[in-house]
Backbone as a printed PyTorch tensor [residue, N CA C, xyz], in Angstrom:
tensor([[[105.8040,  83.1950,  82.4920],
         [104.6150,  83.9870,  82.2330],
         [104.5490,  85.1280,  83.2330]],

        [[104.0830,  86.2640,  82.7870],
         [104.0170,  87.4210,  83.6620],
         [102.5910,  87.7340,  84.1110]],

        [[101.6000,  87.4760,  83.2630],
         [100.2110,  87.7930,  83.6080],
         [ 99.4340,  86.4960,  83.8250]],

        [[ 98.7810,  86.4230,  84.9750],
         [ 97.9630,  85.2650,  85.3240],
         [ 96.5180,  85.7130,  85.5120]],

        [[ 95.5810,  84.8500,  85.1240],
         [ 94.1530,  85.1240,  85.2940],
         [ 93.5160,  83.8830,  85.9150]],

        [[ 92.8360,  84.0870,  87.0480],
         [ 92.1830,  82.9820,  87.7480],
         [ 90.7510,  83.3580,  88.1010]],

        [[ 89.8600,  82.3560,  88.1150],
         [ 88.5060,  82.6220,  88.5950],
         [ 88.5020,  82.7210,  90.1200]],

        [[ 87.7240,  83.6710,  90.6020],
         [ 87.5460,  83.8490,  92.0440],
         [ 86.0550,  83.7550,  92.3490]],

        [[ 85.7140,  83.0780,  93.4310],
         [ 84.3230,  82.9520,  93.8530],
         [ 84.0700,  83.9840,  94.9500]],

        [[ 83.0730,  84.8380,  94.7230],
         [ 82.7050,  85.8890,  95.6720],
         [ 81.4630,  85.4500,  96.4370]],

        [[ 81.5680,  85.5050,  97.7800],
         [ 80.4800,  85.1070,  98.6700],
         [ 79.9420,  86.3690,  99.3520]],

        [[ 78.7050,  86.7780,  99.0680],
         [ 78.1470,  87.9210,  99.7960],
         [ 77.9570,  87.5620, 101.2710]],

        [[ 78.3140,  88.4860, 102.1320],
         [ 78.1570,  88.2920, 103.5740],
         [ 77.1820,  89.3510, 104.0870]],

        [[ 76.8070,  89.2350, 105.3450],
         [ 75.9140,  90.2310, 105.9380],
         [ 76.5940,  91.5890, 105.9860]],

        [[ 75.8150,  92.6370, 105.8410],
         [ 76.3540,  93.9880, 105.9440],
         [ 77.0450,  94.4670, 104.6770]],

        [[ 76.8490,  93.7710, 103.5690],
         [ 77.4530,  94.2060, 102.3110],
         [ 78.8850,  93.7640, 102.1070]],

        [[ 79.4020,  92.9630, 103.0320],
         [ 80.7790,  92.4760, 102.9010],
         [ 80.8230,  91.2840, 101.9470]],

        [[ 82.0290,  90.9940, 101.4620],
         [ 82.2390,  89.8470, 100.5720],
         [ 83.4820,  89.0920, 101.0020]],

        [[ 83.3830,  87.7670, 100.9780],
         [ 84.5820,  86.9440, 101.1280],
         [ 84.8850,  86.3690,  99.7470]],

        [[ 86.1590,  86.0800,  99.5160],
         [ 86.6070,  85.6440,  98.1930],
         [ 87.5210,  84.4390,  98.3480]],

        [[ 87.3370,  83.4600,  97.4750],
         [ 88.2380,  82.3070,  97.4500],
         [ 88.6060,  81.9940,  96.0040]],

        [[ 89.7840,  81.4310,  95.8500],
         [ 90.2800,  81.0150,  94.5380],
         [ 90.3260,  79.4880,  94.5130]],

        [[ 89.4040,  78.8380,  93.7960],
         [ 89.3680,  77.3710,  93.7890],
         [ 90.6740,  76.7170,  93.3310]],

        [[ 91.4190,  77.3710,  92.4590],
         [ 92.6570,  76.7830,  91.9340],
         [ 93.8860,  77.0760,  92.7900]],

        [[ 93.7180,  77.9410,  93.7950],
         [ 94.8480,  78.3450,  94.6370],
         [ 94.5240,  77.9850,  96.0860]],

        [[ 94.8150,  76.7600,  96.5030],
         [ 94.4560,  76.3000,  97.8480],
         [ 94.9880,  77.2260,  98.9450]],

        [[ 94.0810,  77.6560,  99.8080],
         [ 94.4770,  78.5120, 100.9130],
         [ 94.5060,  79.9890, 100.5780]],

        [[ 94.1570,  80.3500,  99.3670],
         [ 94.1510,  81.7680,  98.9720],
         [ 92.7430,  82.3170,  99.1740]],

        [[ 92.5590,  83.0600, 100.2560],
         [ 91.2770,  83.6430, 100.6300],
         [ 91.4830,  85.1080, 100.9670]],

        [[ 90.4350,  85.8920, 100.8570],
         [ 90.4770,  87.2820, 101.2940],
         [ 89.0440,  87.7530, 101.4790]],

        [[ 88.8780,  89.0190, 101.8290],
         [ 87.5470,  89.5880, 102.0270],
         [ 87.6200,  91.0980, 101.8870]],

        [[ 86.4440,  91.7080, 101.7650],
         [ 86.3820,  93.1570, 101.6990],
         [ 85.0750,  93.6580, 102.2660]],

        [[ 85.0750,  94.9020, 102.7330],
         [ 83.8860,  95.5090, 103.3240],
         [ 82.8410,  95.8500, 102.2660]],

        [[ 83.2520,  95.8910, 101.0030],
         [ 82.3490,  96.1610,  99.8850],
         [ 82.8100,  95.3120,  98.7090]],

        [[ 82.0200,  95.2860,  97.6530],
         [ 82.4240,  94.5250,  96.4750],
         [ 83.6910,  95.1090,  95.8610]],

        [[ 83.7700,  96.4320,  95.7920],
         [ 84.9670,  97.0680,  95.2240],
         [ 86.2120,  96.7160,  96.0340]],

        [[ 86.0930,  96.7740,  97.3520],
         [ 87.2390,  96.4380,  98.2000],
         [ 87.5920,  94.9580,  98.0750]],

        [[ 86.5910,  94.0990,  97.9720],
         [ 86.8490,  92.6620,  97.8230],
         [ 87.5790,  92.3790,  96.5130]],

        [[ 87.2250,  93.0940,  95.4400],
         [ 87.9210,  92.9210,  94.1580],
         [ 89.3860,  93.3320,  94.2930]],

        [[ 89.6240,  94.4650,  94.9410],
         [ 90.9980,  94.9330,  95.1480],
         [ 91.7750,  93.9460,  96.0050]],

        [[ 91.1600,  93.4860,  97.0780],
         [ 91.8200,  92.5410,  97.9720],
         [ 92.0830,  91.2040,  97.2710]],

        [[ 91.1810,  90.7880,  96.3830],
         [ 91.3810,  89.5410,  95.6340],
         [ 92.6100,  89.6610,  94.7380]],

        [[ 92.7450,  90.7940,  94.0960],
         [ 93.9090,  91.0520,  93.2380],
         [ 95.2020,  90.9740,  94.0610]],

        [[ 95.2070,  91.6200,  95.2160],
         [ 96.3920,  91.6290,  96.0820],
         [ 96.6960,  90.2290,  96.6250]],

        [[ 95.6620,  89.5330,  97.0900],
         [ 95.8690,  88.1950,  97.6660],
         [ 96.4180,  87.2310,  96.6220]],

        [[ 95.8640,  87.2860,  95.4180],
         [ 96.3380,  86.3970,  94.3580],
         [ 97.7800,  86.7180,  93.9960]],

        [[ 98.1030,  88.0060,  93.9280],
         [ 99.4740,  88.4020,  93.6190],
         [100.4610,  87.9020,  94.6560]],

        [[100.1250,  88.0550,  95.9250],
         [101.0150,  87.5930,  96.9950],
         [101.1410,  86.0710,  96.9950]],

        [[100.0440,  85.3840,  96.7300],
         [100.0610,  83.9170,  96.6760],
         [100.9930,  83.4420,  95.5660]],

        [[100.8310,  83.9980,  94.3610],
         [101.6620,  83.5950,  93.2260],
         [103.1180,  84.0090,  93.4250]],

        [[103.3270,  85.1680,  94.0310],
         [104.6780,  85.6350,  94.3330],
         [105.3880,  84.6230,  95.2330]],

        [[104.6810,  84.1350,  96.2500],
         [105.2560,  83.1480,  97.1690],
         [105.5930,  81.8510,  96.4380]],

        [[104.6950,  81.4040,  95.5690],
         [104.9880,  80.1920,  94.7940],
         [106.2340,  80.3900,  93.9390]],

        [[106.3300,  81.5280,  93.2600],
         [107.4980,  81.8060,  92.4210],
         [108.7770,  81.8440,  93.2490]],

        [[108.7350,  82.5290,  94.3810],
         [109.9130,  82.6430,  95.2410],
         [110.3570,  81.2850,  95.7740]],

        [[109.3870,  80.4160,  96.0540],
         [109.6940,  79.0850,  96.5820],
         [110.0130,  78.0740,  95.4810]],

        [[109.9610,  78.5110,  94.2270],
         [110.2580,  77.6250,  93.1040],
         [109.1960,  76.5660,  92.8650]],

        [[107.9830,  76.8280,  93.3250],
         [106.8940,  75.8630,  93.1570],
         [106.1430,  76.1350,  91.8550]],

        [[105.5020,  75.1050,  91.3480],
         [104.7420,  75.2200,  90.1010],
         [103.5050,  76.0940,  90.3040]],

        [[103.2070,  76.8860,  89.2990],
         [101.9930,  77.6990,  89.3020],
         [100.8690,  76.8210,  88.7390]],

        [[ 99.7850,  76.6140,  89.5100],
         [ 98.7150,  75.7450,  89.0200],
         [ 97.9760,  76.3570,  87.8310]],

        [[ 97.4240,  75.4980,  87.0060],
         [ 96.6250,  75.9590,  85.8670],
         [ 95.2900,  76.4970,  86.3750]],

        [[ 94.7840,  77.5010,  85.6860],
         [ 93.4810,  78.0670,  86.0330],
         [ 92.3740,  77.2120,  85.4280]],

        [[ 91.3140,  77.0140,  86.1890],
         [ 90.1590,  76.2680,  85.6920],
         [ 89.3960,  77.1040,  84.6750]],

        [[ 88.7900,  76.4490,  83.6910],
         [ 87.8890,  77.1920,  82.8020],
         [ 86.7360,  77.7700,  83.6230]],

        [[ 86.2870,  78.9280,  83.2560],
         [ 85.2370,  79.6160,  84.0010],
         [ 84.0000,  78.7350,  84.1820]],

        [[ 83.6350,  77.9810,  83.1560],
         [ 82.4550,  77.1260,  83.2250],
         [ 82.5830,  75.9570,  84.1810]],

        [[ 83.7940,  75.6380,  84.5940],
         [ 84.0120,  74.5190,  85.5150],
         [ 83.9490,  74.9280,  86.9860]],

        [[ 83.8200,  76.2180,  87.2600],
         [ 83.8060,  76.7060,  88.6430],
         [ 82.3700,  76.6710,  89.1620]],

        [[ 82.1660,  75.9500,  90.2540],
         [ 80.8350,  75.7760,  90.8260],
         [ 80.5920,  76.8150,  91.9170]],

        [[ 79.3570,  77.3040,  91.9690],
         [ 78.9770,  78.2810,  92.9850],
         [ 77.6900,  77.8360,  93.6630]],

        [[ 77.4680,  78.4000,  94.8310],
         [ 76.2220,  78.2100,  95.5670],
         [ 75.3040,  79.3880,  95.2320]],

        [[ 74.0120,  79.2720,  95.5240],
         [ 73.1020,  80.3930,  95.2650],
         [ 73.5960,  81.6800,  95.9410]],

        [[ 73.5670,  82.7730,  95.1930],
         [ 74.0040,  84.0690,  95.7140],
         [ 75.4640,  84.3640,  95.4550]],

        [[ 76.2480,  83.3540,  95.1810],
         [ 77.6680,  83.5540,  94.8850],
         [ 77.8350,  83.8440,  93.3980]],

        [[ 78.9740,  84.4340,  93.0520],
         [ 79.2770,  84.6310,  91.6400],
         [ 80.7730,  84.4850,  91.4210]],

        [[ 81.1410,  84.2630,  90.1760],
         [ 82.5430,  84.0830,  89.8010],
         [ 82.9790,  85.2800,  88.9750]],

        [[ 84.1790,  85.7470,  89.2500],
         [ 84.7890,  86.8170,  88.4570],
         [ 86.2370,  86.4330,  88.1810]],

        [[ 86.7260,  86.8210,  87.0290],
         [ 88.1310,  86.5780,  86.7110],
         [ 88.9790,  87.6920,  87.3080]],

        [[ 90.0640,  87.3130,  87.9460],
         [ 91.0060,  88.2600,  88.5460],
         [ 92.3450,  88.0620,  87.8530]],

        [[ 92.9750,  89.1700,  87.4690],
         [ 94.2770,  89.0780,  86.8030],
         [ 95.3520,  89.7660,  87.6290]],

        [[ 96.5650,  89.2730,  87.4760],
         [ 97.7250,  89.8730,  88.1320],
         [ 98.8900,  89.8570,  87.1530]],

        [[ 99.5040,  91.0130,  86.9780],
         [100.7390,  91.1250,  86.2020],
         [101.8740,  91.0010,  87.2080]],

        [[102.5740,  89.8730,  87.1900],
         [103.5920,  89.6160,  88.2030],
         [104.7860,  90.5590,  88.0960]],

        [[105.0860,  91.0590,  86.9090],
         [106.1650,  92.0410,  86.7870],
         [105.7870,  93.3030,  87.5540]],

        [[104.5660,  93.7800,  87.3730],
         [104.1020,  94.9620,  88.1060],
         [104.0210,  94.6660,  89.6000]],

        [[103.5590,  93.4730,  89.9550],
         [103.4590,  93.0970,  91.3660],
         [104.8390,  93.1090,  92.0250]],

        [[105.8350,  92.5540,  91.3440],
         [107.1970,  92.5450,  91.8880],
         [107.7370,  93.9600,  92.0390]],

        [[107.4610,  94.8180,  91.0660],
         [107.9400,  96.2000,  91.1650],
         [107.3190,  96.8950,  92.3740]],

        [[106.0770,  96.5330,  92.6860],
         [105.3770,  97.1670,  93.8030],
         [105.8120,  96.6150,  95.1590]],

        [[106.0070,  95.2890,  95.2410],
         [106.2340,  94.6570,  96.5400],
         [107.6430,  94.1290,  96.7860]],

        [[108.3810,  93.8360,  95.7470],
         [109.7220,  93.2730,  95.9400],
         [110.7520,  94.3520,  95.6490]],

        [[110.7970,  95.3380,  96.5200],
         [111.6550,  96.4910,  96.3060],
         [112.8940,  96.4490,  97.2000]],

        [[113.2610,  95.2670,  97.6310],
         [114.4400,  95.1470,  98.4940],
         [115.7020,  95.4520,  97.6820]],

        [[116.6760,  95.9670,  98.3550],
         [117.9500,  96.2780,  97.7000],
         [118.8510,  95.0470,  97.7330]],

        [[119.5700,  94.8350,  96.6520],
         [120.5610,  93.7660,  96.5950],
         [121.9070,  94.3940,  96.2710]],

        [[122.9510,  93.8080,  96.7870],
         [124.2960,  94.3240,  96.5550],
         [124.8830,  93.6520,  95.3270]],

        [[125.3850,  94.4800,  94.4070],
         [126.0320,  93.9940,  93.1920],
         [127.4230,  94.6070,  93.1310]],

        [[128.3780,  93.8510,  92.6870],
         [129.7250,  94.3660,  92.4850],
         [129.8640,  94.7250,  91.0140]],

        [[130.2920,  95.9590,  90.7580],
         [130.4920,  96.3950,  89.3690],
         [131.9390,  96.8310,  89.1830]],

        [[132.3880,  96.7420,  87.9610],
         [133.7480,  97.1480,  87.6270],
         [133.6780,  98.2930,  86.6270]],

        [[134.3630,  99.3910,  86.9630],
         [134.4470, 100.5410,  86.0540],
         [135.9080, 100.9640,  85.9620]],

        [[136.2920, 101.6050,  84.8650],
         [137.6680, 102.0950,  84.7590],
         [137.9640, 103.1150,  85.8670]],

        [[139.1870, 103.1380,  86.3320],
         [139.5890, 104.0360,  87.4220],
         [139.2950, 105.4910,  87.0940]],

        [[139.5820, 105.9190,  85.8560],
         [139.3560, 107.3170,  85.4860],
         [137.8750, 107.6900,  85.5760]],

        [[136.9740, 106.7300,  85.2360],
         [135.5370, 106.9850,  85.3040],
         [135.0830, 107.0660,  86.7590]],

        [[135.6210, 106.2040,  87.5920],
         [135.3250, 106.2290,  89.0160],
         [135.7450, 107.5600,  89.6300]],

        [[136.9570, 108.0360,  89.2770],
         [137.4730, 109.3060,  89.8020],
         [136.5660, 110.4610,  89.3960]],

        [[136.1680, 110.4940,  88.1230],
         [135.2970, 111.5760,  87.6460],
         [133.9290, 111.5310,  88.3270]],

        [[133.3900, 110.3350,  88.4880],
         [132.0850, 110.1980,  89.1250],
         [132.1400, 110.6630,  90.5800]],

        [[133.1710, 110.2680,  91.2960],
         [133.3140, 110.6900,  92.6870],
         [133.5030, 112.1960,  92.7850]],

        [[134.2860, 112.7760,  91.8730],
         [134.5240, 114.2250,  91.8800],
         [133.2280, 114.9990,  91.6400]],

        [[132.2880, 114.3730,  90.9470],
         [131.0070, 115.0190,  90.6510],
         [129.8820, 114.5420,  91.5720]],

        [[130.2460, 113.8740,  92.6470],
         [129.2920, 113.3800,  93.6560],
         [128.1550, 112.5650,  93.0390]],

        [[128.4970, 111.7100,  92.0910],
         [127.4890, 110.8640,  91.4510],
         [127.2420, 109.6360,  92.3180]],

        [[125.9720, 109.3800,  92.5890],
         [125.5630, 108.2150,  93.3620],
         [125.5290, 107.0190,  92.4100]],

        [[126.4520, 106.0690,  92.6030],
         [126.5660, 104.9250,  91.7010],
         [125.2850, 104.0820,  91.6850]],

        [[124.6900, 103.8600,  92.8350],
         [123.4820, 103.0270,  92.9000],
         [122.3310, 103.6550,  92.1240]],

        [[122.0940, 104.9490,  92.3420],
         [121.0090, 105.6250,  91.6300],
         [121.2600, 105.6500,  90.1290]],

        [[122.5020, 105.9070,  89.7380],
         [122.8430, 105.9790,  88.3190],
         [122.6740, 104.6220,  87.6480]],

        [[123.1160, 103.5640,  88.3020],
         [122.9720, 102.2250,  87.7370],
         [121.4990, 101.8350,  87.6340]],

        [[120.7070, 102.1380,  88.6610],
         [119.2750, 101.8360,  88.6190],
         [118.6010, 102.5570,  87.4560]],

        [[118.8950, 103.8480,  87.3110],
         [118.2920, 104.6340,  86.2250],
         [118.6980, 104.0810,  84.8630]],

        [[119.9710, 103.7270,  84.7150],
         [120.4570, 103.1970,  83.4380],
         [119.8200, 101.8400,  83.1210]],

        [[119.6830, 100.9800,  84.1290],
         [119.0640,  99.6700,  83.9090],
         [117.5890,  99.8160,  83.5270]],

        [[116.8750, 100.7000,  84.2020],
         [115.4630, 100.9200,  83.8750],
         [115.3080, 101.4500,  82.4550]],

        [[116.1880, 102.3750,  82.0790],
         [116.1370, 102.9110,  80.7190],
         [116.4360, 101.8090,  79.7030]],

        [[117.4520, 101.0360,  79.9540],
         [117.8630,  99.9650,  79.0340],
         [116.7800,  98.9030,  78.8910]],

        [[116.0690,  98.6350,  79.9920],
         [115.0180,  97.6190,  79.9870],
         [113.6620,  98.1670,  79.5430]],

        [[113.6040,  99.4730,  79.2970],
         [112.3620, 100.0860,  78.8430],
         [111.2960, 100.1730,  79.9100]],

        [[111.7140, 100.2760,  81.1630],
         [110.7570, 100.3830,  82.2620],
         [110.4080, 101.8460,  82.4670]],

        [[109.1240, 102.1630,  82.3730],
         [108.7130, 103.5600,  82.4870],
         [108.4890, 103.9850,  83.9230]],

        [[108.1120, 103.0500,  84.7910],
         [107.9060, 103.3740,  86.1970],
         [109.2590, 103.5570,  86.8520]],

        [[109.6060, 104.7480,  87.2040],
         [110.9240, 105.0410,  87.7640],
         [110.9600, 104.8150,  89.2610]],

        [[110.2800, 103.8060,  89.7050],
         [110.2320, 103.4430,  91.1100],
         [111.5500, 102.9510,  91.5880]]])
């Protein structure tokens, strides 16, 4: 699955700040100086949490139904979504080494024209996969 949606509990704090917790994601907490910032931070925190689970090969927990999430007075629940494909494109931009095989004549022509093999392969893969973000 690429898109996940989880309920987040928002706790108003003094000074207009908000803390956020995800009941289904143990240890996933964040905060923001405003509600807008807390929403953004919740999105980022959830993405990083799920990214870590995926990288570690751990199971992604099921999201609770919205009606099952309990709040205290003054708190509220909002659904937060993360597209893990987009999250990976944004945060997992490390380079990996791949060995490719091309005919000698093609290699000679590419070198003569100062073609960067890595850039060309990346562009071709993105085009082939239909990825519009040329990151």
